[in-house]
N, C-alpha and C positions, 0 to 999 in steps of 0.2 A: 559496430555493435555485433558482439559474437551471438549466434542463433543457436538453440539447442534442441532444433526440432528433427525429426527424423531426416529429414533432407540434408541437415548438416552433416549427419554422419551416417549416411545410408549402408555401409558394410555392416555396422552395428546393428543398425535395425535390421537388416537381411539377414544376420544370424541370429537376431532375436527371434525373428520369424518362424526359422528352421528348428529353434530349440521349442518354441512354443507348439508347432504344428506336431513336433515329435512327444512332446508331453501330452497334448492333445489325444494323439492317437493310442499312447500307451493307456491314458484314461479310459478310451471308448473301449479298449480291448479288456480292461479289467470287468467293464460294465457287462461285456458279451461273455465273459468266460466265469464271472462271479454272479448268479442271478442273487436277485435282493433278497429271496426268502431262504438264502442259505448263509450269507455272511452279510449282513447289512452294513456294516462299517466299512467294509473294503469295497462293497459295491457303491457306495455314496464317496469314497475317498478318488475311485475312477470317476464317477459321475464330475464330481468337483473339478478334477483336473481339465476332462474334456469342457466342462462349461465355463471354465474361466480361463484357460490357455487358449482354445479353439477362436474365441471372439477377440480376444486381445490381439493374437496373430492377425487377424482380419482387419482391425481397426490399426493397426501400425501399417499393415500392407497397403491398405488403403490410402492412408496419409501419405506414404513413401511414394505410390504411384501416380499421385496427384500431376497432372501435366503431361505423363506419361503415356497414359491411355483414358480414353475416354469412360472407361468401364469401372477406374478408380471408385467413383462416387457409390457404384452397386458394391463393391467389394465392402467398402465403409458401412456403407448401410446395414449389410447382413450382420456385419460385426457389432454395429451399436444396437441393433434390434436384438441380437443375443445376448450380449452383455447387459442391456439393460433391463431385460427380463430375469437372467441370473441374478443381477443385483436385488430386484425385486423380491424373488424367492428366498433369496438368503434374510434380505430384511425382515421378511416374515417367519423366519425362523423354519422355513419348509413347510408351513402351516398354511395352505392357500387352499381356496376352493378350484376346482376344475385342475389339478395336478397336473393330469394329462396333456390338458391343452397347453398349460404354462411349459411344461417339458417339451412339447414338439416346437413351442415358440422359441426354446432355448436352443434346441437341436438342429432343427431343420435349416436355419439361417446359415449355421456351421458347414453343414453338409453344400447347400447351395453356392455359399461363399467360395468354398474350398475347390468346389467343381468348376467355378467361374475363373478361379486363378490357374487350375488347370488348362483351361481353355484359352486363357490369354496368354500363358507362357508356349503351349504349343503354337499358337498363332505367330507369336515373336520368334519362336525358333524356326517355323516355316518361311518366314520373311526373312530371316538373318540368312539362311541357306540358300534362298533361290539370289540373294544379294553375291553371295560368294560364286556361288554358281555361274551367275552373268558376268562377274568379274575374270573369273577363270576361262571363260569361254571368248574372252577378247582375243583378237589374232596375234597380240604381241604376248599374250599369256603374262604379261606383268601387270603392275597395278597395286595400289594400296588396299587390303581388305577393309571393309567398313569398321569403324569403331564401335566397340561393344558397351553397351550399358547393361547394367545386371538390372532385373527385374524385381529381384526380391531374392 
């Protein structure tokens, strides 16, 4: 039986994560460059891009990294918290009490999740480089480099 999870097509999932992070970044830049009190529609469009694409990227990455890193559950949790709050705010048609607190519950998990992703990738790169250096330092200078697994 064929499976259609992110793990079945990791290269598609990794590509989707890259595109979603790019879209989220563009949205965040729009929010910063276009203040709410100058052009509300453009500001909300940027916020929507950020608050939808960012957590979806984290959810996909958290699922994709299951079994590859112990921190995948944390990446997934940050994505789910942000996406869940975003869905709640959209379902309420942006008319919520404590909008600032909810906005932070949408935004901060994205920032924390992407920061954690950066740390995981940096750790993996360091580990891979060390393995390559160790292999190259062997007296014969020969050997097969370690297999590379994409992390996202």
